[in-house]
C-alpha positions as MATLAB code, in Angstrom:
seq = 'MGLRRFDANLSILFTELPLTARPAAAAAAGFTEVELWWPWPEDPEPPEAELAALRDALTAAGTRLVALNFYAGRLPGPDRGALSVPGEESARFRANIGVAAAFAASVGCRALNALYGNRVDGVAPDVQDALALENLAHAARAADRVGAILLIEALNSVESPRYPLTDVASAVEVVEKVDAVTGLGNARLLLDLYHVAMGGADPRDAVDRYAQRAGHVQIADVPGRGAPGTGALDFADLFARLDAAGYDGPVGLEYRAANGPGADDFGRLAAF';
ca = [
      59.518  -20.069  -28.530;
      61.859  -19.336  -31.421;
      61.852  -16.331  -33.719;
      59.153  -17.888  -35.895;
      56.620  -17.302  -33.094;
      57.152  -13.535  -33.146;
      55.822  -10.977  -35.585;
      57.276   -7.512  -36.105;
      55.012   -4.500  -35.665;
      55.934   -2.370  -38.666;
      54.341    0.733  -37.152;
      56.923    0.888  -34.355;
      59.855   -1.098  -35.781;
      61.731   -0.289  -39.001;
      60.087    3.143  -39.050;
      63.254    4.764  -40.394;
      62.156    3.213  -43.709;
      59.193    4.061  -45.915;
      56.149    1.917  -45.202;
      56.526   -0.182  -48.327;
      60.204   -0.957  -47.533;
      59.502   -2.295  -44.063;
      58.191   -5.769  -44.993;
      61.435   -6.554  -46.828;
      63.478   -5.270  -43.880;
      61.495   -7.472  -41.518;
      62.008  -10.456  -43.811;
      65.754   -9.772  -43.935;
      65.765   -9.801  -40.119;
      64.172  -13.262  -40.104;
      60.474  -12.518  -39.731;
      57.798  -14.228  -41.783;
      54.901  -12.436  -40.048;
      54.214   -8.761  -39.388;
      51.472   -6.555  -37.984;
      50.440   -2.911  -38.421;
      48.517   -0.090  -36.854;
      46.308    1.542  -39.486;
      49.085    2.868  -41.738;
      47.235    6.037  -42.806;
      46.337    7.807  -39.529;
      44.870   10.804  -41.352;
      42.895    8.800  -43.886;
      40.411    5.997  -43.182;
      39.899    5.514  -46.926;
      43.283    5.840  -48.648;
      43.596    5.673  -52.434;
      43.587    2.169  -53.887;
      47.088    2.759  -55.237;
      48.444    3.099  -51.693;
      46.653   -0.032  -50.534;
      47.975   -1.910  -53.558;
      51.531   -0.728  -52.928;
      51.476   -2.048  -49.375;
      49.857   -5.289  -50.527;
      52.555   -5.750  -53.153;
      55.314   -5.015  -50.636;
      54.009   -7.650  -48.229;
      53.745  -10.210  -51.024;
      57.161   -9.471  -52.498;
      58.811   -9.786  -49.086;
      57.063  -13.065  -48.328;
      55.677  -11.644  -45.086;
      52.170  -12.405  -43.879;
      50.154   -9.703  -42.155;
      48.731  -11.343  -39.024;
      47.059   -8.338  -37.358;
      45.840   -4.939  -38.551;
      44.262   -2.051  -36.671;
      41.146   -0.388  -37.937;
      41.406    3.392  -38.272;
      42.201    4.745  -34.806;
      42.842    8.450  -35.287;
      46.301    9.913  -34.752;
      48.335    6.930  -33.622;
      51.009    7.457  -32.507;
      49.715   10.687  -31.086;
      46.971   11.897  -28.796;
      44.236    9.541  -30.029;
      43.481    6.039  -28.791;
      40.846    5.005  -31.264;
      37.786    6.543  -32.890;
      34.862    4.157  -32.569;
      33.448    5.597  -29.315;
      34.048    9.260  -30.241;
      30.778   10.857  -31.437;
      30.665   12.828  -34.646;
      33.338   12.894  -37.320;
      35.700   10.379  -35.762;
      33.033    7.728  -35.338;
      31.986    8.319  -38.944;
      35.581    7.916  -40.079;
      35.844    4.628  -38.206;
      32.617    3.414  -39.791;
      33.884    4.387  -43.251;
      37.092    2.476  -42.619;
      35.491   -0.802  -41.609;
      34.915   -2.107  -45.104;
      38.244   -0.776  -46.365;
      40.260   -2.413  -43.603;
      38.346   -5.693  -43.830;
      38.805   -5.870  -47.608;
      42.511   -5.139  -47.331;
      42.890   -7.778  -44.617;
      41.129  -10.317  -46.813;
      43.365   -9.474  -49.765;
      46.543  -10.321  -47.827;
      45.246  -13.201  -45.709;
      45.109  -11.250  -42.442;
      42.723  -12.874  -39.972;
      42.747  -10.416  -37.039;
      41.470   -6.830  -36.970;
      42.021   -4.677  -33.886;
      39.530   -1.961  -32.905;
      40.838    0.568  -30.387;
      37.988    1.868  -28.239;
      38.760    5.598  -28.111;
      39.228    8.138  -25.330;
      36.520    9.629  -23.157;
      35.264   12.965  -24.479;
      34.472   15.982  -22.296;
      30.782   16.795  -22.266;
      29.655   13.362  -23.466;
      28.200   10.889  -20.972;
      30.188    7.631  -20.748;
      27.067    5.542  -21.374;
      26.463    7.455  -24.622;
      29.999    6.686  -25.768;
      29.664    3.063  -24.705;
      26.439    2.623  -26.663;
      28.095    4.106  -29.760;
      31.105    1.870  -29.227;
      29.014   -1.268  -29.042;
      27.148   -0.328  -32.201;
      30.378    0.299  -34.098;
      32.088   -2.786  -32.709;
      29.159   -4.910  -33.842;
      29.533   -3.501  -37.365;
      33.269   -4.246  -37.232;
      32.711   -7.782  -35.958;
      30.268   -8.512  -38.772;
      32.677   -7.137  -41.372;
      35.520   -9.193  -39.917;
      33.373  -12.294  -39.934;
      32.530  -11.822  -43.609;
      36.246  -12.100  -44.467;
      36.967  -14.923  -42.039;
      38.659  -12.725  -39.446;
      38.338  -12.130  -35.724;
      37.763   -8.773  -34.028;
      40.324   -7.810  -31.380;
      39.589   -5.514  -28.429;
      42.520   -4.178  -26.424;
      43.092   -2.827  -22.931;
      45.686   -0.037  -22.658;
      47.254    1.355  -19.471;
      46.000    4.290  -17.445;
      49.489    5.798  -17.013;
      49.915    6.564  -20.713;
      46.240    6.583  -21.696;
      44.356    8.127  -18.751;
      41.229    8.925  -20.798;
      40.931    5.452  -22.302;
      38.166    3.560  -20.468;
      39.491    0.011  -20.958;
      42.560    0.087  -18.719;
      42.400   -3.424  -17.320;
      42.005   -6.752  -19.064;
      38.718   -7.557  -17.344;
      37.114   -4.437  -18.861;
      38.227   -5.433  -22.345;
      36.898   -8.960  -21.854;
      33.564   -7.511  -20.749;
      33.336   -5.601  -24.043;
      34.301   -8.754  -25.958;
      31.386  -10.548  -24.332;
      28.963   -7.718  -25.093;
      29.940   -7.704  -28.767;
      29.505  -11.460  -29.047;
      26.120  -11.211  -27.336;
      24.927   -8.558  -29.807;
      26.206  -10.214  -32.975;
      25.910  -13.885  -32.042;
      29.049  -14.499  -34.099;
      31.508  -15.386  -31.355;
      34.399  -13.821  -33.262;
      35.374  -11.102  -30.769;
      38.613  -11.771  -28.921;
      40.950  -10.104  -26.460;
      44.164   -8.496  -27.625;
      46.368   -9.278  -24.627;
      49.173   -6.705  -24.497;
      51.466   -7.653  -21.632;
      53.247   -4.305  -21.720;
      50.015   -2.457  -20.967;
      49.141   -4.963  -18.247;
      52.451   -4.396  -16.463;
      52.495   -0.625  -16.997;
      49.035   -0.470  -15.444;
      50.373   -2.079  -12.271;
      48.836   -5.541  -12.712;
      50.743   -8.815  -12.740;
      51.166  -10.033  -16.320;
      51.575  -13.601  -15.080;
      48.108  -13.459  -13.568;
      46.732  -11.868  -16.750;
      48.117  -14.725  -18.852;
      46.816  -17.380  -16.479;
      43.352  -15.808  -16.323;
      42.829  -14.556  -19.832;
      45.154  -16.163  -22.379;
      42.395  -18.531  -23.452;
      40.319  -15.487  -24.446;
      43.146  -13.963  -26.461;
      43.141  -13.792  -30.231;
      46.497  -12.020  -30.294;
      49.311  -11.194  -27.857;
      51.711   -8.238  -27.887;
      54.789   -7.550  -25.778;
      57.352   -4.959  -24.737;
      59.452   -4.816  -21.581;
      58.726   -2.589  -18.592;
      59.838    0.068  -17.868;
      60.810    1.804  -21.088;
      58.816   -0.180  -23.666;
      62.029   -1.819  -24.824;
      62.835   -5.267  -26.172;
      62.410   -8.369  -24.004;
      65.338   -8.548  -21.627;
      65.809   -4.794  -21.285;
      63.444   -4.405  -18.329;
      61.936   -6.267  -15.398;
      59.555   -8.765  -17.024;
      60.381  -12.484  -16.994;
      59.468  -13.359  -20.564;
      60.663  -16.956  -20.359;
      58.079  -17.518  -17.636;
      55.381  -15.543  -19.465;
      55.900  -17.511  -22.679;
      55.794  -20.786  -20.737;
      52.489  -19.668  -19.243;
      51.141  -18.791  -22.701;
      52.115  -22.249  -23.911;
      50.476  -23.877  -20.891;
      47.277  -21.917  -21.579;
      47.230  -23.260  -25.127;
      47.991  -19.976  -26.884;
      49.770  -20.900  -30.110;
      49.351  -17.696  -32.108;
      51.984  -15.094  -32.954;
      53.383  -12.700  -30.373;
      53.637   -9.154  -31.677;
      56.806   -7.191  -30.982;
      55.445   -3.731  -30.214;
      58.506   -2.198  -28.628;
      60.963    0.611  -29.265;
      64.379   -0.654  -30.313;
      67.117    0.899  -28.179;
      69.465    1.772  -31.036;
      66.936    2.859  -33.620;
      63.728    1.439  -35.064;
      65.352   -1.345  -37.074;
      68.686   -1.764  -35.311;
      67.817   -4.285  -32.619;
      69.464   -7.708  -32.386;
      66.381   -9.794  -33.070;
      68.434  -12.963  -32.914;
      68.396  -12.926  -29.131;
      64.625  -13.424  -29.207;
      65.243  -17.017  -30.307;
      66.279  -17.752  -26.723;
      62.679  -17.426  -25.559;
];
């Protein structure tokens, strides 16, 4: 695949540096593309000065943001999204939609990821699902207005037991529901092969079945969420399958570097 096919997730790599220093560090390591979780987990509407500082850092480094999460609560932390959580968290997600979409447009980012959110005690699942669909439709429309796609991701039940989308088929079902409501056709699967494998499914089968539905792909090895080659997954085969399925987008590196957030030998990724 070559290093040019990978993008660095700056929310899990290079985190020993301040946010605005990470794009330059990624560029120095050979990356031209990066991705981010929502960088302000406590604030869905950060001050314009903070947005501008990140925008300037991306531009100065020559790195393109290829994927950005909407506000998702405390991530990393106990939360797994906000859009299906009634009350304040849903309102915070809704307030973030326009902010995230405008920032994405300003830096040429064309993929916005919306994490579904955990189940809440005392709230019926169908109530949460109805709220989720309403909020996802708003997000899809906002993404469409800036020429972006909406990503919907399955996590794994081992690490996220209260997250309802713990297999790829469930995420694809939500993708289809969003497209049916909006008529836009801009909802896509975020295919995270780490979560597939951690959930006990075969990532090869997931690629073969669902890669054509994917708007973005993320990876980490299993077990340990380390770099490719540190665990049991055969990434050469998985990348060949992605190529055969026609996926030609970036592959996000969402793993924990063994020797520190920015200390990994990224050069070995060129072998894949």
